[in-house]
CHARMM internal coordinates of N, CA and C (Angstrom, degrees):
IC EDIT
DIST 1 N 1 CA 1.4532
DIST 1 CA 1 C 1.5196
ANGL 1 N 1 CA 1 C 110.81
DIST 1 C 2 N 1.3271
ANGL 1 CA 1 C 2 N 116.34
DIHE 1 N 1 CA 1 C 2 N -43.19
DIST 2 N 2 CA 1.4597
ANGL 1 C 2 N 2 CA 120.51
DIHE 1 CA 1 C 2 N 2 CA -179.53
DIST 2 CA 2 C 1.5271
ANGL 2 N 2 CA 2 C 111.16
DIHE 1 C 2 N 2 CA 2 C -66.63
DIST 2 C 3 N 1.3345
ANGL 2 CA 2 C 3 N 115.55
DIHE 2 N 2 CA 2 C 3 N -34.04
DIST 3 N 3 CA 1.4591
ANGL 2 C 3 N 3 CA 119.80
DIHE 2 CA 2 C 3 N 3 CA 179.97
DIST 3 CA 3 C 1.5325
ANGL 3 N 3 CA 3 C 111.32
DIHE 2 C 3 N 3 CA 3 C -65.90
DIST 3 C 4 N 1.3417
ANGL 3 CA 3 C 4 N 116.66
DIHE 3 N 3 CA 3 C 4 N -40.31
DIST 4 N 4 CA 1.4682
ANGL 3 C 4 N 4 CA 120.09
DIHE 3 CA 3 C 4 N 4 CA 178.13
DIST 4 CA 4 C 1.5250
ANGL 4 N 4 CA 4 C 111.50
DIHE 3 C 4 N 4 CA 4 C -67.44
DIST 4 C 5 N 1.3303
ANGL 4 CA 4 C 5 N 116.46
DIHE 4 N 4 CA 4 C 5 N -37.63
DIST 5 N 5 CA 1.4623
ANGL 4 C 5 N 5 CA 120.07
DIHE 4 CA 4 C 5 N 5 CA 177.23
DIST 5 CA 5 C 1.5119
ANGL 5 N 5 CA 5 C 111.82
DIHE 4 C 5 N 5 CA 5 C -64.77
DIST 5 C 6 N 1.3276
ANGL 5 CA 5 C 6 N 116.25
DIHE 5 N 5 CA 5 C 6 N -40.39
DIST 6 N 6 CA 1.4617
ANGL 5 C 6 N 6 CA 120.92
DIHE 5 CA 5 C 6 N 6 CA 178.74
DIST 6 CA 6 C 1.5306
ANGL 6 N 6 CA 6 C 110.41
DIHE 5 C 6 N 6 CA 6 C -65.60
DIST 6 C 7 N 1.3408
ANGL 6 CA 6 C 7 N 116.97
DIHE 6 N 6 CA 6 C 7 N -41.25
DIST 7 N 7 CA 1.4598
ANGL 6 C 7 N 7 CA 121.16
DIHE 6 CA 6 C 7 N 7 CA 178.05
DIST 7 CA 7 C 1.5284
ANGL 7 N 7 CA 7 C 110.90
DIHE 6 C 7 N 7 CA 7 C -63.36
DIST 7 C 8 N 1.3326
ANGL 7 CA 7 C 8 N 117.18
DIHE 7 N 7 CA 7 C 8 N -43.03
DIST 8 N 8 CA 1.4632
ANGL 7 C 8 N 8 CA 121.02
DIHE 7 CA 7 C 8 N 8 CA 178.38
DIST 8 CA 8 C 1.5317
ANGL 8 N 8 CA 8 C 110.65
DIHE 7 C 8 N 8 CA 8 C -62.92
DIST 8 C 9 N 1.3200
ANGL 8 CA 8 C 9 N 116.69
DIHE 8 N 8 CA 8 C 9 N -40.72
DIST 9 N 9 CA 1.4604
ANGL 8 C 9 N 9 CA 120.63
DIHE 8 CA 8 C 9 N 9 CA 179.02
DIST 9 CA 9 C 1.5212
ANGL 9 N 9 CA 9 C 111.55
DIHE 8 C 9 N 9 CA 9 C -64.11
DIST 9 C 10 N 1.3376
ANGL 9 CA 9 C 10 N 116.96
DIHE 9 N 9 CA 9 C 10 N -40.45
DIST 10 N 10 CA 1.4670
ANGL 9 C 10 N 10 CA 120.16
DIHE 9 CA 9 C 10 N 10 CA 177.64
DIST 10 CA 10 C 1.5264
ANGL 10 N 10 CA 10 C 111.02
DIHE 9 C 10 N 10 CA 10 C -65.07
DIST 10 C 11 N 1.3410
ANGL 10 CA 10 C 11 N 116.79
DIHE 10 N 10 CA 10 C 11 N -40.99
DIST 11 N 11 CA 1.4543
ANGL 10 C 11 N 11 CA 120.23
DIHE 10 CA 10 C 11 N 11 CA 178.21
DIST 11 CA 11 C 1.5258
ANGL 11 N 11 CA 11 C 111.16
DIHE 10 C 11 N 11 CA 11 C -66.08
DIST 11 C 12 N 1.3278
ANGL 11 CA 11 C 12 N 116.67
DIHE 11 N 11 CA 11 C 12 N -36.39
DIST 12 N 12 CA 1.4633
ANGL 11 C 12 N 12 CA 121.79
DIHE 11 CA 11 C 12 N 12 CA 178.73
DIST 12 CA 12 C 1.5258
ANGL 12 N 12 CA 12 C 110.73
DIHE 11 C 12 N 12 CA 12 C -63.79
DIST 12 C 13 N 1.3201
ANGL 12 CA 12 C 13 N 116.81
DIHE 12 N 12 CA 12 C 13 N -45.12
DIST 13 N 13 CA 1.4642
ANGL 12 C 13 N 13 CA 120.94
DIHE 12 CA 12 C 13 N 13 CA 178.70
DIST 13 CA 13 C 1.5273
ANGL 13 N 13 CA 13 C 110.48
DIHE 12 C 13 N 13 CA 13 C -65.74
DIST 13 C 14 N 1.3299
ANGL 13 CA 13 C 14 N 117.19
DIHE 13 N 13 CA 13 C 14 N -42.46
DIST 14 N 14 CA 1.4611
ANGL 13 C 14 N 14 CA 120.37
DIHE 13 CA 13 C 14 N 14 CA 178.50
DIST 14 CA 14 C 1.5294
ANGL 14 N 14 CA 14 C 110.93
DIHE 13 C 14 N 14 CA 14 C -62.57
DIST 14 C 15 N 1.3243
ANGL 14 CA 14 C 15 N 117.30
DIHE 14 N 14 CA 14 C 15 N -39.88
DIST 15 N 15 CA 1.4650
ANGL 14 C 15 N 15 CA 120.95
DIHE 14 CA 14 C 15 N 15 CA 178.55
DIST 15 CA 15 C 1.5241
ANGL 15 N 15 CA 15 C 111.27
DIHE 14 C 15 N 15 CA 15 C -64.35
DIST 15 C 16 N 1.3226
ANGL 15 CA 15 C 16 N 116.21
DIHE 15 N 15 CA 15 C 16 N -38.58
DIST 16 N 16 CA 1.4638
ANGL 15 C 16 N 16 CA 119.86
DIHE 15 CA 15 C 16 N 16 CA 176.27
DIST 16 CA 16 C 1.5088
ANGL 16 N 16 CA 16 C 111.62
DIHE 15 C 16 N 16 CA 16 C -61.25
DIST 16 C 17 N 1.3348
ANGL 16 CA 16 C 17 N 116.25
DIHE 16 N 16 CA 16 C 17 N -45.62
DIST 17 N 17 CA 1.4578
ANGL 16 C 17 N 17 CA 119.97
DIHE 16 CA 16 C 17 N 17 CA 178.03
DIST 17 CA 17 C 1.5237
ANGL 17 N 17 CA 17 C 111.68
DIHE 16 C 17 N 17 CA 17 C -66.24
DIST 17 C 18 N 1.3350
ANGL 17 CA 17 C 18 N 116.57
DIHE 17 N 17 CA 17 C 18 N -35.90
DIST 18 N 18 CA 1.4637
ANGL 17 C 18 N 18 CA 120.78
DIHE 17 CA 17 C 18 N 18 CA 178.10
DIST 18 CA 18 C 1.5283
ANGL 18 N 18 CA 18 C 110.93
DIHE 17 C 18 N 18 CA 18 C -63.16
DIST 18 C 19 N 1.3162
ANGL 18 CA 18 C 19 N 116.95
DIHE 18 N 18 CA 18 C 19 N -46.94
DIST 19 N 19 CA 1.4709
ANGL 18 C 19 N 19 CA 120.30
DIHE 18 CA 18 C 19 N 19 CA 178.38
DIST 19 CA 19 C 1.5238
ANGL 19 N 19 CA 19 C 111.41
DIHE 18 C 19 N 19 CA 19 C -65.39
DIST 19 C 20 N 1.3353
ANGL 19 CA 19 C 20 N 116.78
DIHE 19 N 19 CA 19 C 20 N -40.93
DIST 20 N 20 CA 1.4608
ANGL 19 C 20 N 20 CA 120.18
DIHE 19 CA 19 C 20 N 20 CA 179.64
DIST 20 CA 20 C 1.5289
ANGL 20 N 20 CA 20 C 110.61
DIHE 19 C 20 N 20 CA 20 C -64.75
DIST 20 C 21 N 1.3200
ANGL 20 CA 20 C 21 N 117.07
DIHE 20 N 20 CA 20 C 21 N -44.03
DIST 21 N 21 CA 1.4675
ANGL 20 C 21 N 21 CA 120.49
DIHE 20 CA 20 C 21 N 21 CA 178.65
DIST 21 CA 21 C 1.5137
ANGL 21 N 21 CA 21 C 112.21
DIHE 20 C 21 N 21 CA 21 C -63.43
DIST 21 C 22 N 1.3301
ANGL 21 CA 21 C 22 N 116.20
DIHE 21 N 21 CA 21 C 22 N -40.78
DIST 22 N 22 CA 1.4551
ANGL 21 C 22 N 22 CA 119.12
DIHE 21 CA 21 C 22 N 22 CA 176.84
DIST 22 CA 22 C 1.5217
ANGL 22 N 22 CA 22 C 110.78
DIHE 21 C 22 N 22 CA 22 C -62.00
DIST 22 C 23 N 1.3398
ANGL 22 CA 22 C 23 N 117.22
DIHE 22 N 22 CA 22 C 23 N -43.58
DIST 23 N 23 CA 1.4591
ANGL 22 C 23 N 23 CA 120.72
DIHE 22 CA 22 C 23 N 23 CA -179.12
DIST 23 CA 23 C 1.5196
ANGL 23 N 23 CA 23 C 111.63
DIHE 22 C 23 N 23 CA 23 C -63.41
DIST 23 C 24 N 1.3228
ANGL 23 CA 23 C 24 N 117.55
DIHE 23 N 23 CA 23 C 24 N -35.42
DIST 24 N 24 CA 1.4662
ANGL 23 C 24 N 24 CA 120.64
DIHE 23 CA 23 C 24 N 24 CA 176.90
DIST 24 CA 24 C 1.5250
ANGL 24 N 24 CA 24 C 110.12
DIHE 23 C 24 N 24 CA 24 C -65.19
DIST 24 C 25 N 1.3365
ANGL 24 CA 24 C 25 N 116.72
DIHE 24 N 24 CA 24 C 25 N -43.45
DIST 25 N 25 CA 1.4651
ANGL 24 C 25 N 25 CA 120.06
DIHE 24 CA 24 C 25 N 25 CA -178.45
DIST 25 CA 25 C 1.5265
ANGL 25 N 25 CA 25 C 112.67
DIHE 24 C 25 N 25 CA 25 C -73.65
DIST 25 C 26 N 1.3167
ANGL 25 CA 25 C 26 N 117.79
DIHE 25 N 25 CA 25 C 26 N -31.06
DIST 26 N 26 CA 1.4666
ANGL 25 C 26 N 26 CA 121.06
DIHE 25 CA 25 C 26 N 26 CA -176.02
DIST 26 CA 26 C 1.5218
ANGL 26 N 26 CA 26 C 113.19
DIHE 25 C 26 N 26 CA 26 C -93.96
DIST 26 C 27 N 1.3081
ANGL 26 CA 26 C 27 N 118.34
DIHE 26 N 26 CA 26 C 27 N 1.27
DIST 27 N 27 CA 1.4690
ANGL 26 C 27 N 27 CA 120.67
DIHE 26 CA 26 C 27 N 27 CA -178.56
DIST 27 CA 27 C 1.5315
ANGL 27 N 27 CA 27 C 112.77
DIHE 26 C 27 N 27 CA 27 C -59.68
DIST 27 C 28 N 1.3316
ANGL 27 CA 27 C 28 N 119.99
DIHE 27 N 27 CA 27 C 28 N -42.48
DIST 28 N 28 CA 1.4767
ANGL 27 C 28 N 28 CA 117.98
DIHE 27 CA 27 C 28 N 28 CA 178.25
DIST 28 CA 28 C 1.5322
ANGL 28 N 28 CA 28 C 113.43
DIHE 27 C 28 N 28 CA 28 C -65.28
DIST 28 C 29 N 1.3173
ANGL 28 CA 28 C 29 N 117.56
DIHE 28 N 28 CA 28 C 29 N -24.48
DIST 29 N 29 CA 1.4678
ANGL 28 C 29 N 29 CA 120.86
DIHE 28 CA 28 C 29 N 29 CA -179.49
DIST 29 CA 29 C 1.5163
ANGL 29 N 29 CA 29 C 112.96
DIHE 28 C 29 N 29 CA 29 C -88.57
DIST 29 C 30 N 1.3272
ANGL 29 CA 29 C 30 N 117.27
DIHE 29 N 29 CA 29 C 30 N -6.07
DIST 30 N 30 CA 1.4641
ANGL 29 C 30 N 30 CA 123.97
DIHE 29 CA 29 C 30 N 30 CA -179.78
DIST 30 CA 30 C 1.5353
ANGL 30 N 30 CA 30 C 112.04
DIHE 29 C 30 N 30 CA 30 C 61.77
DIST 30 C 31 N 1.3307
ANGL 30 CA 30 C 31 N 117.08
DIHE 30 N 30 CA 30 C 31 N 34.28
DIST 31 N 31 CA 1.4648
ANGL 30 C 31 N 31 CA 122.34
DIHE 30 CA 30 C 31 N 31 CA 176.08
DIST 31 CA 31 C 1.5279
ANGL 31 N 31 CA 31 C 107.08
DIHE 30 C 31 N 31 CA 31 C -115.61
DIST 31 C 32 N 1.3077
ANGL 31 CA 31 C 32 N 116.34
DIHE 31 N 31 CA 31 C 32 N 69.59
DIST 32 N 32 CA 1.4582
ANGL 31 C 32 N 32 CA 121.56
DIHE 31 CA 31 C 32 N 32 CA -175.00
DIST 32 CA 32 C 1.5284
ANGL 32 N 32 CA 32 C 109.57
DIHE 31 C 32 N 32 CA 32 C -98.69
DIST 32 C 33 N 1.3081
ANGL 32 CA 32 C 33 N 116.06
DIHE 32 N 32 CA 32 C 33 N 131.75
DIST 33 N 33 CA 1.4563
ANGL 32 C 33 N 33 CA 122.50
DIHE 32 CA 32 C 33 N 33 CA 176.28
DIST 33 CA 33 C 1.5233
ANGL 33 N 33 CA 33 C 107.13
DIHE 32 C 33 N 33 CA 33 C -100.37
DIST 33 C 34 N 1.3209
ANGL 33 CA 33 C 34 N 117.99
DIHE 33 N 33 CA 33 C 34 N 123.64
DIST 34 N 34 CA 1.4639
ANGL 33 C 34 N 34 CA 119.27
DIHE 33 CA 33 C 34 N 34 CA -178.43
DIST 34 CA 34 C 1.5263
ANGL 34 N 34 CA 34 C 111.54
DIHE 33 C 34 N 34 CA 34 C -67.34
DIST 34 C 35 N 1.3166
ANGL 34 CA 34 C 35 N 115.07
DIHE 34 N 34 CA 34 C 35 N 144.03
DIST 35 N 35 CA 1.4608
ANGL 34 C 35 N 35 CA 120.64
DIHE 34 CA 34 C 35 N 35 CA 177.61
DIST 35 CA 35 C 1.5255
ANGL 35 N 35 CA 35 C 106.95
DIHE 34 C 35 N 35 CA 35 C -95.24
DIST 35 C 36 N 1.3285
ANGL 35 CA 35 C 36 N 115.48
DIHE 35 N 35 CA 35 C 36 N 103.56
DIST 36 N 36 CA 1.4594
ANGL 35 C 36 N 36 CA 121.19
DIHE 35 CA 35 C 36 N 36 CA 177.00
DIST 36 CA 36 C 1.5208
ANGL 36 N 36 CA 36 C 108.25
DIHE 35 C 36 N 36 CA 36 C -136.04
DIST 36 C 37 N 1.3125
ANGL 36 CA 36 C 37 N 116.44
DIHE 36 N 36 CA 36 C 37 N -175.69
DIST 37 N 37 CA 1.4644
ANGL 36 C 37 N 37 CA 120.70
DIHE 36 CA 36 C 37 N 37 CA -174.29
DIST 37 CA 37 C 1.5304
ANGL 37 N 37 CA 37 C 111.21
DIHE 36 C 37 N 37 CA 37 C -62.90
DIST 37 C 38 N 1.3142
ANGL 37 CA 37 C 38 N 117.34
DIHE 37 N 37 CA 37 C 38 N -42.27
DIST 38 N 38 CA 1.4666
ANGL 37 C 38 N 38 CA 120.98
DIHE 37 CA 37 C 38 N 38 CA -176.36
DIST 38 CA 38 C 1.5260
ANGL 38 N 38 CA 38 C 110.86
DIHE 37 C 38 N 38 CA 38 C -66.58
DIST 38 C 39 N 1.3293
ANGL 38 CA 38 C 39 N 117.52
DIHE 38 N 38 CA 38 C 39 N -50.54
DIST 39 N 39 CA 1.4617
ANGL 38 C 39 N 39 CA 119.43
DIHE 38 CA 38 C 39 N 39 CA -178.85
DIST 39 CA 39 C 1.5220
ANGL 39 N 39 CA 39 C 110.98
DIHE 38 C 39 N 39 CA 39 C -65.15
DIST 39 C 40 N 1.3141
ANGL 39 CA 39 C 40 N 116.77
DIHE 39 N 39 CA 39 C 40 N -36.27
DIST 40 N 40 CA 1.4594
ANGL 39 C 40 N 40 CA 120.18
DIHE 39 CA 39 C 40 N 40 CA 179.94
DIST 40 CA 40 C 1.5246
ANGL 40 N 40 CA 40 C 111.40
DIHE 39 C 40 N 40 CA 40 C -67.43
DIST 40 C 41 N 1.3273
ANGL 40 CA 40 C 41 N 117.91
DIHE 40 N 40 CA 40 C 41 N -44.39
DIST 41 N 41 CA 1.4622
ANGL 40 C 41 N 41 CA 120.12
DIHE 40 CA 40 C 41 N 41 CA 179.71
DIST 41 CA 41 C 1.5269
ANGL 41 N 41 CA 41 C 112.44
DIHE 40 C 41 N 41 CA 41 C -68.62
DIST 41 C 42 N 1.3214
ANGL 41 CA 41 C 42 N 117.22
DIHE 41 N 41 CA 41 C 42 N -40.51
DIST 42 N 42 CA 1.4699
ANGL 41 C 42 N 42 CA 119.74
DIHE 41 CA 41 C 42 N 42 CA 179.32
DIST 42 CA 42 C 1.5247
ANGL 42 N 42 CA 42 C 109.99
DIHE 41 C 42 N 42 CA 42 C -65.63
DIST 42 C 43 N 1.3150
ANGL 42 CA 42 C 43 N 117.59
DIHE 42 N 42 CA 42 C 43 N -41.44
DIST 43 N 43 CA 1.4626
ANGL 42 C 43 N 43 CA 120.59
DIHE 42 CA 42 C 43 N 43 CA 177.91
DIST 43 CA 43 C 1.5256
ANGL 43 N 43 CA 43 C 110.91
DIHE 42 C 43 N 43 CA 43 C -67.76
DIST 43 C 44 N 1.3169
ANGL 43 CA 43 C 44 N 117.46
DIHE 43 N 43 CA 43 C 44 N -33.44
DIST 44 N 44 CA 1.4576
ANGL 43 C 44 N 44 CA 120.25
DIHE 43 CA 43 C 44 N 44 CA 177.52
DIST 44 CA 44 C 1.5214
ANGL 44 N 44 CA 44 C 110.72
DIHE 43 C 44 N 44 CA 44 C -66.94
DIST 44 C 45 N 1.3057
ANGL 44 CA 44 C 45 N 117.17
DIHE 44 N 44 CA 44 C 45 N -43.94
DIST 45 N 45 CA 1.4628
ANGL 44 C 45 N 45 CA 120.83
DIHE 44 CA 44 C 45 N 45 CA -176.12
DIST 45 CA 45 C 1.5250
ANGL 45 N 45 CA 45 C 111.79
DIHE 44 C 45 N 45 CA 45 C -75.69
DIST 45 C 46 N 1.3282
ANGL 45 CA 45 C 46 N 117.54
DIHE 45 N 45 CA 45 C 46 N -45.01
DIST 46 N 46 CA 1.4671
ANGL 45 C 46 N 46 CA 120.98
DIHE 45 CA 45 C 46 N 46 CA -174.33
DIST 46 CA 46 C 1.5243
ANGL 46 N 46 CA 46 C 114.21
DIHE 45 C 46 N 46 CA 46 C -95.43
DIST 46 C 47 N 1.3148
ANGL 46 CA 46 C 47 N 117.86
DIHE 46 N 46 CA 46 C 47 N -19.68
DIST 47 N 47 CA 1.4519
ANGL 46 C 47 N 47 CA 121.03
DIHE 46 CA 46 C 47 N 47 CA 176.17
DIST 47 CA 47 C 1.5185
ANGL 47 N 47 CA 47 C 113.76
DIHE 46 C 47 N 47 CA 47 C 84.05
DIST 47 C 48 N 1.3300
ANGL 47 CA 47 C 48 N 114.76
DIHE 47 N 47 CA 47 C 48 N -151.08
DIST 48 N 48 CA 1.4558
ANGL 47 C 48 N 48 CA 121.87
DIHE 47 CA 47 C 48 N 48 CA -175.43
DIST 48 CA 48 C 1.5282
ANGL 48 N 48 CA 48 C 113.59
DIHE 47 C 48 N 48 CA 48 C -61.26
DIST 48 C 49 N 1.3425
ANGL 48 CA 48 C 49 N 120.11
DIHE 48 N 48 CA 48 C 49 N -36.50
DIST 49 N 49 CA 1.4698
ANGL 48 C 49 N 49 CA 118.76
DIHE 48 CA 48 C 49 N 49 CA 177.03
DIST 49 CA 49 C 1.5279
ANGL 49 N 49 CA 49 C 113.44
DIHE 48 C 49 N 49 CA 49 C -59.55
DIST 49 C 50 N 1.3165
ANGL 49 CA 49 C 50 N 117.39
DIHE 49 N 49 CA 49 C 50 N -29.47
DIST 50 N 50 CA 1.4669
ANGL 49 C 50 N 50 CA 119.89
DIHE 49 CA 49 C 50 N 50 CA 176.71
DIST 50 CA 50 C 1.5200
ANGL 50 N 50 CA 50 C 110.41
DIHE 49 C 50 N 50 CA 50 C -66.94
DIST 50 C 51 N 1.3260
ANGL 50 CA 50 C 51 N 116.74
DIHE 50 N 50 CA 50 C 51 N -38.27
DIST 51 N 51 CA 1.4661
ANGL 50 C 51 N 51 CA 119.97
DIHE 50 CA 50 C 51 N 51 CA 177.04
DIST 51 CA 51 C 1.5235
ANGL 51 N 51 CA 51 C 110.24
DIHE 50 C 51 N 51 CA 51 C -63.08
DIST 51 C 52 N 1.3214
ANGL 51 CA 51 C 52 N 116.94
DIHE 51 N 51 CA 51 C 52 N -42.94
DIST 52 N 52 CA 1.4647
ANGL 51 C 52 N 52 CA 119.96
DIHE 51 CA 51 C 52 N 52 CA 177.14
DIST 52 CA 52 C 1.5259
ANGL 52 N 52 CA 52 C 111.18
DIHE 51 C 52 N 52 CA 52 C -63.20
DIST 52 C 53 N 1.3177
ANGL 52 CA 52 C 53 N 117.66
DIHE 52 N 52 CA 52 C 53 N -39.18
DIST 53 N 53 CA 1.4663
ANGL 52 C 53 N 53 CA 121.12
DIHE 52 CA 52 C 53 N 53 CA 177.90
DIST 53 CA 53 C 1.5223
ANGL 53 N 53 CA 53 C 110.67
DIHE 52 C 53 N 53 CA 53 C -64.65
DIST 53 C 54 N 1.3377
ANGL 53 CA 53 C 54 N 117.90
DIHE 53 N 53 CA 53 C 54 N -41.38
DIST 54 N 54 CA 1.4639
ANGL 53 C 54 N 54 CA 120.74
DIHE 53 CA 53 C 54 N 54 CA 177.00
DIST 54 CA 54 C 1.5218
ANGL 54 N 54 CA 54 C 110.91
DIHE 53 C 54 N 54 CA 54 C -62.41
DIST 54 C 55 N 1.3080
ANGL 54 CA 54 C 55 N 117.78
DIHE 54 N 54 CA 54 C 55 N -39.19
DIST 55 N 55 CA 1.4703
ANGL 54 C 55 N 55 CA 121.26
DIHE 54 CA 54 C 55 N 55 CA 179.22
DIST 55 CA 55 C 1.5236
ANGL 55 N 55 CA 55 C 109.78
DIHE 54 C 55 N 55 CA 55 C -64.61
DIST 55 C 56 N 1.3273
ANGL 55 CA 55 C 56 N 117.06
DIHE 55 N 55 CA 55 C 56 N -46.79
DIST 56 N 56 CA 1.4584
ANGL 55 C 56 N 56 CA 120.97
DIHE 55 CA 55 C 56 N 56 CA -179.42
DIST 56 CA 56 C 1.5292
ANGL 56 N 56 CA 56 C 110.84
DIHE 55 C 56 N 56 CA 56 C -62.90
DIST 56 C 57 N 1.3256
ANGL 56 CA 56 C 57 N 116.44
DIHE 56 N 56 CA 56 C 57 N -43.70
DIST 57 N 57 CA 1.4700
ANGL 56 C 57 N 57 CA 119.61
DIHE 56 CA 56 C 57 N 57 CA 178.46
DIST 57 CA 57 C 1.5233
ANGL 57 N 57 CA 57 C 110.70
DIHE 56 C 57 N 57 CA 57 C -62.25
DIST 57 C 58 N 1.3138
ANGL 57 CA 57 C 58 N 116.92
DIHE 57 N 57 CA 57 C 58 N -41.08
DIST 58 N 58 CA 1.4599
ANGL 57 C 58 N 58 CA 120.45
DIHE 57 CA 57 C 58 N 58 CA -178.97
DIST 58 CA 58 C 1.5343
ANGL 58 N 58 CA 58 C 111.09
DIHE 57 C 58 N 58 CA 58 C -65.61
DIST 58 C 59 N 1.3165
ANGL 58 CA 58 C 59 N 116.74
DIHE 58 N 58 CA 58 C 59 N -40.81
DIST 59 N 59 CA 1.4756
ANGL 58 C 59 N 59 CA 120.20
DIHE 58 CA 58 C 59 N 59 CA 179.64
DIST 59 CA 59 C 1.5264
ANGL 59 N 59 CA 59 C 110.60
DIHE 58 C 59 N 59 CA 59 C -68.33
DIST 59 C 60 N 1.3323
ANGL 59 CA 59 C 60 N 118.04
DIHE 59 N 59 CA 59 C 60 N -40.44
DIST 60 N 60 CA 1.4551
ANGL 59 C 60 N 60 CA 120.14
DIHE 59 CA 59 C 60 N 60 CA -177.19
DIST 60 CA 60 C 1.5292
ANGL 60 N 60 CA 60 C 112.80
DIHE 59 C 60 N 60 CA 60 C -74.57
DIST 60 C 61 N 1.3083
ANGL 60 CA 60 C 61 N 118.03
DIHE 60 N 60 CA 60 C 61 N -34.86
DIST 61 N 61 CA 1.4648
ANGL 60 C 61 N 61 CA 120.25
DIHE 60 CA 60 C 61 N 61 CA -176.50
DIST 61 CA 61 C 1.5196
ANGL 61 N 61 CA 61 C 111.71
DIHE 60 C 61 N 61 CA 61 C -84.58
DIST 61 C 62 N 1.3153
ANGL 61 CA 61 C 62 N 117.42
DIHE 61 N 61 CA 61 C 62 N -42.00
DIST 62 N 62 CA 1.4523
ANGL 61 C 62 N 62 CA 119.92
DIHE 61 CA 61 C 62 N 62 CA -176.84
DIST 62 CA 62 C 1.4652
ANGL 62 N 62 CA 62 C 109.25
DIHE 61 C 62 N 62 CA 62 C -104.30
END
COOR INIT
IC SEED 1 N 1 CA 1 C
IC BUILD
C-alpha cells in the first residue's frame, strides 16, 4: 500500500513539473494550461496523452 502511494506521489510531482514546463515553453504562444487540482490529477492518472488532450481542447475552444 505504501509503495503505491509513493508511486502516485512521484507521478503527481512529475505531472506538476510537466505542466509547469509546458507553460513556460508555451507562454509566448499564449496557450497556457492552468495548473489546478483537476488538470494535475488528470495528467497524473493519464500521463502525457492527457497533456496533449488539454492542448487540443484549449486550441479548439479558445
